[in-house]
C-alpha positions as CSV (number, residue, x, y, z in Angstrom):
1,M,13.2,-29.1,-13.7
2,Q,15.6,-27.5,-11.2
3,E,14.4,-24.6,-9.0
4,Q,16.3,-21.4,-9.9
5,R,15.1,-19.1,-7.2
6,L,17.8,-17.2,-5.2
7,F,15.7,-16.7,-2.1
8,K,13.4,-19.0,-0.1
9,R,9.7,-18.5,-0.8
10,Y,7.3,-18.4,2.1
11,K,3.6,-19.3,1.8
12,V,1.5,-16.4,3.3
13,R,-2.0,-14.9,3.0
14,I,-1.5,-11.1,3.1
15,P,-4.0,-8.6,1.8
16,F,-2.7,-5.7,-0.1
17,R,-3.7,-2.8,-2.4
18,F,-1.8,-1.5,-5.3
19,M,-1.7,1.2,-7.9
20,E,-0.2,0.9,-11.4
21,T,2.5,3.6,-11.7
22,G,1.7,6.3,-14.2
23,K,-1.8,5.1,-14.7
24,N,-5.1,5.5,-13.0
25,K,-5.4,1.8,-12.3
26,E,-5.9,0.4,-8.8
27,G,-6.7,-2.9,-7.4
28,V,-6.7,-5.2,-4.4
29,G,-5.4,-8.7,-3.8
30,E,-3.8,-11.3,-1.6
31,I,-0.1,-12.2,-1.6
32,T,0.1,-16.0,-1.6
33,D,3.9,-16.4,-1.5
34,I,6.8,-14.1,-0.9
35,S,10.6,-13.9,-0.9
36,A,13.2,-11.2,-0.6
37,S,13.0,-10.7,-4.4
38,G,9.4,-11.0,-5.3
39,A,5.9,-12.3,-4.6
40,G,3.1,-14.4,-6.1
41,M,-0.4,-12.9,-5.8
42,I,-4.0,-13.0,-6.8
43,V,-5.3,-9.6,-7.8
44,T,-8.7,-8.1,-8.8
45,C,-8.5,-5.3,-11.3
46,E,-8.7,-4.4,-14.9
47,K,-6.1,-6.2,-17.0
48,L,-2.5,-5.6,-16.2
49,Q,0.4,-5.8,-18.7
50,L,3.7,-7.6,-18.4
51,L,6.4,-5.2,-17.0
52,S,3.7,-2.9,-15.5
53,R,5.2,-1.1,-12.5
54,L,3.2,-1.3,-9.3
55,E,3.2,0.5,-6.0
56,M,1.9,-1.8,-3.3
57,W,0.8,-1.5,0.4
58,L,0.8,-4.8,2.3
59,E,-1.4,-5.1,5.4
60,I,1.0,-6.8,7.8
61,P,-0.7,-8.3,10.9
62,N,0.1,-6.5,14.2
63,S,1.6,-3.6,12.3
64,P,0.1,-0.1,12.6
65,E,1.3,0.9,9.1
66,P,1.2,-1.0,5.8
67,L,4.5,-2.1,4.3
68,Q,5.1,-0.2,1.1
69,A,6.9,-1.9,-1.8
70,S,7.2,-1.4,-5.5
71,G,8.0,-3.8,-8.4
72,R,7.1,-4.9,-11.9
73,V,4.9,-7.6,-13.2
74,E,7.1,-10.5,-14.4
75,W,4.3,-12.9,-15.4
76,L,0.5,-13.0,-15.3
77,K,-2.3,-15.5,-15.9
78,N,-6.0,-14.6,-16.2
79,V,-7.9,-17.0,-13.9
80,A,-11.4,-15.5,-14.2
81,P,-12.9,-12.2,-15.5
82,G,-11.1,-9.4,-13.6
83,I,-9.0,-11.8,-11.5
84,F,-5.3,-12.5,-12.3
85,R,-2.5,-14.6,-10.8
86,I,0.7,-12.5,-11.1
87,G,4.3,-12.6,-10.2
88,I,6.1,-9.5,-9.1
89,R,9.8,-8.8,-8.9
90,F,10.5,-6.2,-6.2
91,D,12.7,-3.3,-7.1
92,K,12.1,-1.3,-3.9
93,V,11.4,-2.9,-0.6
94,D,12.4,-2.4,3.0
95,F,14.2,-5.7,3.8
96,M,14.0,-5.1,7.6
97,A,10.3,-4.6,7.3
98,I,9.7,-7.5,5.0
99,S,11.5,-9.8,7.4
100,R,8.3,-9.5,9.5
101,V,6.4,-11.1,6.6
102,F,8.9,-14.0,6.6
103,K,8.1,-14.7,10.3
104,I,4.4,-14.9,9.4
105,G,5.2,-17.4,6.6
106,S,7.3,-19.6,8.8
107,S,4.9,-19.9,11.6
């Protein structure tokens, strides 16, 4: 099977918190891989739905402020009660800021 990603993925371990847009659902997690268009992550929360919209705050090492991003859930897999592996497609992200994350992943 041929890889169809447009952007290189970087392996990372970045803690973050999120809120589901329009709902009172919050959670925390860890980003495990990231690219310019999306991220794979492990989250702890109540069940999310496909295409749910998320506002996210990534805790970037050596940065005084979290990196804010938003996106939608493209896929999800329940790995344990209250723990999900999900894939997010970014729809709003500061590419200059996210380049700091790529440096973490390539070191």
